[in-house]
Structures are given as C-alpha cells and as structure tokens.
C-alpha positions in Angstrom: -15.1 -0.9 -8.8 -14.5 2.2 -6.8 -13.0 1.3 -3.4 -12.4 4.8 -2.1 -13.8 8.1 -3.2 -12.8 11.5 -1.6 -15.2 14.3 -2.4 -14.0 17.8 -1.6 -12.4 16.7 1.6 -11.4 19.4 4.1 -9.5 18.7 7.3 -8.6 21.5 9.7 -6.8 21.2 13.0 -6.5 23.6 15.9 -2.9 24.2 17.0 -1.7 26.7 19.6 -4.8 28.9 18.9 -4.2 28.7 15.2 -6.1 26.8 12.5 -4.0 24.4 10.4 -5.5 23.6 7.0 -4.2 20.0 6.5 -6.4 19.2 3.5 -8.1 21.8 1.3 -10.8 20.3 -0.8 -9.2 17.1 -2.0 -11.0 15.0 -4.7 -9.5 11.5 -5.4 -10.9 8.2 -6.5 -9.3 4.8 -6.2 -10.3 1.6 -8.1 -10.0 -2.0 -7.0 -6.6 -3.4 -7.5 -4.7 -0.1 -7.6 -1.1 0.2 -6.3 -0.9 3.9 -5.6 1.6 6.2 -3.8 0.6 9.5 -2.3 3.8 11.5 -2.1 4.7 14.9 -0.7 6.9 16.7 1.8 6.4 16.6 5.6 3.2 18.4 6.5 1.7 18.2 3.0 -1.3 16.2 4.1 -0.6 12.8 2.8 -0.7 11.0 6.1 -3.8 13.0 7.1 -5.5 11.7 4.0 -4.7 8.1 4.9 -5.9 8.5 8.4 -9.2 9.9 7.1 -9.6 7.2 4.5 -8.9 4.6 7.2 -11.6 6.0 9.5 -8.9 6.8 12.1 -9.9 10.5 12.1 -13.0 12.5 11.0 -13.2 15.0 8.2 -14.1 18.7 8.7 -16.2 18.8 5.6 -16.8 16.9 2.4 -17.0 13.1 2.4 -15.0 9.9 1.9 -17.0 7.0 0.5 -15.5 3.5 1.2 -17.1 0.6 -0.6 -20.3 2.5 -1.1 -20.5 3.7 2.6 -20.4 7.5 3.3 -18.1 7.8 6.2 -19.4 11.3 6.9 -22.8 9.8 7.8 -21.6 6.9 9.9 -21.7 6.8 13.7 -18.4 6.1 15.6 -19.5 2.5 16.2 -20.2 1.9 12.5 -17.0 3.6 11.5 -15.2 1.2 13.8 -16.9 -1.8 12.2 -16.0 -0.5 8.7 -12.4 -0.1 9.8 -12.3 -3.5 11.5 -13.8 -5.5 8.6 -12.8 -3.7 5.4 -9.5 -1.9 5.9 -6.0 -3.2 6.7 -3.3 -0.9 8.1 0.5 -1.0 7.8 2.5 1.6 9.7 6.1 2.6 9.8 6.3 1.8 13.5 4.8 -1.7 12.9 2.5 -1.3 15.9 2.8 -5.0 17.0 1.8 -6.1 20.5 5.1 -7.0 22.2 3.7 -9.6 24.6 2.1 -11.6 21.8 3.7 -14.1 19.4 3.8 -13.5 15.6 0.8 -15.8 15.1 -1.1 -14.1 17.9 -0.4 -10.7 16.5 -1.6 -11.8 13.1 -4.7 -13.5 14.3 -5.8 -10.8 16.7 -8.0 -8.9 14.2 -9.9 -12.1 13.4 -10.5 -12.6 17.1 -12.0 -9.1 17.3 -14.2 -9.9 14.3 -15.5 -13.1 16.0 -14.2 -15.5 13.5 -14.3 -19.2 14.5 -11.1 -20.6 16.0 -10.5 -23.2 13.2 -10.8 -20.6 10.5 -8.5 -18.2 12.5 -5.9 -20.9 12.6 -6.2 -21.7 8.9 -6.1 -18.1 7.7 -3.2 -17.2 10.0 -1.1 -20.1 8.8 -1.9 -19.3 5.2 -1.0 -15.6 5.4 2.2 -16.3 7.4 3.3 -18.6 4.6 2.5 -15.9 2.0 4.9 -13.5 3.8 7.5 -16.1 4.4 7.2 -16.3 8.2 5.7 -19.7 8.7 8.8 -20.8 10.7 8.6 -17.8 13.0 5.1 -18.1 14.3 6.1 -18.5 17.9 8.6 -15.7 18.1 7.9 -12.3 19.8 8.4 -9.1 17.9 11.6 -8.2 19.9 13.2 -11.4 18.6 12.8 -10.2 15.0 14.5 -7.7 12.6 12.7 -4.6 11.4 12.0 -6.2 8.0 10.5 -9.3 9.7 8.3 -7.2 11.9 7.0 -5.3 8.9 6.2 -8.6 7.3 4.2 -9.5 10.4 2.3 -6.2 10.1 1.6 -7.0 6.4 0.3 -10.4 7.4 -1.9 -8.8 10.1 -3.4 -6.5 7.5 -4.0 -9.2 4.9 -5.5 -11.8 7.2 -8.8 -9.9 7.3 -9.0 -10.2 3.5 -9.7 -6.5 3.2 -10.5 -4.7 -0.1 -8.2 -1.9 1.0 -4.8 -1.7 2.6 -3.4 1.7 3.7 0.3 1.8 4.3 1.7 4.9 6.0 5.4 5.3 5.3 5.9 1.5 5.4 9.6 1.6 4.4 10.7 4.6 6.5 12.5 2.5 9.2 14.0 0.0 6.7 17.2 0.1 4.7 16.9 0.2 0.9 17.5 -3.6 0.5 14.9 -4.7 3.0 12.5 -1.9 1.9 12.7 -3.3 -1.7 11.9 -6.8 -0.5 8.9 -5.5 1.4 7.7 -3.6 -1.7 8.2 -6.7 -3.8 6.1 -8.7 -1.3 3.3 -6.2 -1.3 3.3 -5.9 -5.1 3.1 -9.6 -5.5 0.2 -9.8 -3.0 -1.5 -6.9 -4.9 -1.3 -8.9 -8.1 -2.3 -12.3 -6.7 -5.1 -11.1 -4.4 -6.3 -8.0 -6.2 -6.1 -6.0 -2.9 -6.0 -2.2 -3.3 -2.8 -0.6 -1.8 -2.5 3.1 -1.0 0.8 4.4 0.4 1.8 7.7 1.9 5.5 8.2 1.3 8.4 10.4 0.6 10.5 7.4 -0.4 11.4 7.5 -4.1 11.6 3.7 -4.3 7.9 3.5 -3.2 7.0 6.0 -5.9 8.9 4.0 -8.5 7.0 0.8 -7.6 3.6 2.5 -7.7 1.5 2.2 -10.8 -0.1 5.6 -9.9 1.5 8.5 -8.3 -0.5 11.3 -6.6 1.5 14.3 -5.4 0.1 16.5 -2.7 1.4 19.8 -1.4 0.0 22.2 1.2 -3.2 20.1 1.5 -4.0 20.2 -2.2 -3.5 17.7 -5.1 -0.5 18.9 -7.2 -0.5 16.1 -9.8 -2.0 12.7 -10.4 -0.1 10.4 -12.8 -1.2 6.9 -13.9 1.6 4.8 -15.1 1.2 1.7 -17.2 3.4 -0.2 -14.8 5.7 0.5 -11.9 9.4 -0.7 -11.9 8.2 -4.3 -12.0 
C-alpha cells in the first residue's frame, strides 16, 4: 500500500529578493512499513521534503498524495485534519510542552482529536510502556535527559496510531549511544506496528539502520537504494 507519493514536487522560496529552488521536480513513493532515510548535506532539501510530506508547508507545484488524498487539492482546514489524524512527527528539538507532564504531552494529540477520556488514558499508558517511560509519566520535560525527552516525542507521535511518522534529524542532539537506543526503539516499533518511518538525516548511523536510503542534493534525487535489511 502506498502511504506517500510525491509527483514532480517543486518548492521555491523567496529569500532576500532571490528565488531559492529547494526542491526541483522530486518523484518518490513510500510503501507501508518502510524504514527509510533521506540523506543529504545542509540545504539539500531533505527537511523541506519532510515538511511538505507532513503538510507543514505547501508545495509550489506538483503534488504529494498521502493515503490517497491529494494534498495539493486540500483546503488548509483539511490539511490540518490530515496532519492531526494520519501523521506523527518527531523533531530534533523534541518540541515538548514544558508546563505539561510526560503523560499530558503524550495524550495532547488525542485530546485535540476528541478521543474519549478513558481511551486517552489507556492509549497513553500503553505507548509509555512501549517506549519504557511508564515510571516517568508525572515528570516534566526539564526533569528528563535528552534521550528520555526524545522517547516522549516518539510516544506522542505513536499514540495517534498514524500510518506515517516523519522524523526530522531525530538523533542530532543525542550522543551516539543514546541515538542508537532511540533508533533501536523506532526500528522495533516499525517491525511490531508496521508504521512507516521516514527520516531526514545526515547521521551515518541513521543511514545504516535504514532499509532504504534516498540521497538528495541541490533539491534533486541523487540516488535511491533499497537494502534487504539495515544493520539489524
């Protein structure tokens, strides 16, 4: 099943009176259950692609189809609904709400979706156990390490049960040991839940774990390699 399909995607930005061509006619397709890294140097367009695939930004031309829905044809409200219900996000800066506890941060997306309180409680407890944070539910983000905060971010992404999780440089602020543990966690969840993971990264460890590696440079696809398995 195709989860994301990019069709001749172009993204231009205006910067200081100049036009920046962030993406130049990108064509990519991702199937359910993939564990894919999009790699490239700074400014290559990898994060831009993730933001477009996550409906956080709009394309200049072309189309991105997510779960059968053409994002180019959706209104801002419908894009927000698609993002809220079908896509999970993991960012290098974690983006946790500092005044909320771990369980409140994780359950927040379900509250926005209008899920009933009992189900919110059950799903939050389940996902916190999956990421090994069931004993830290009452802590605030400032009381946790970077690796623990990233686990909270993963739990928050998973709790919606999305078909797609987009991870933008998720290991950038972590040392190699903690980064490896985070990747192991995501890989295990990918295998057990069948969730599609797409990373943007310049971290060789993420590339090694990926089962597919897409390289992008100057807004264009440089190579697209499917591996039988990653390092695990």
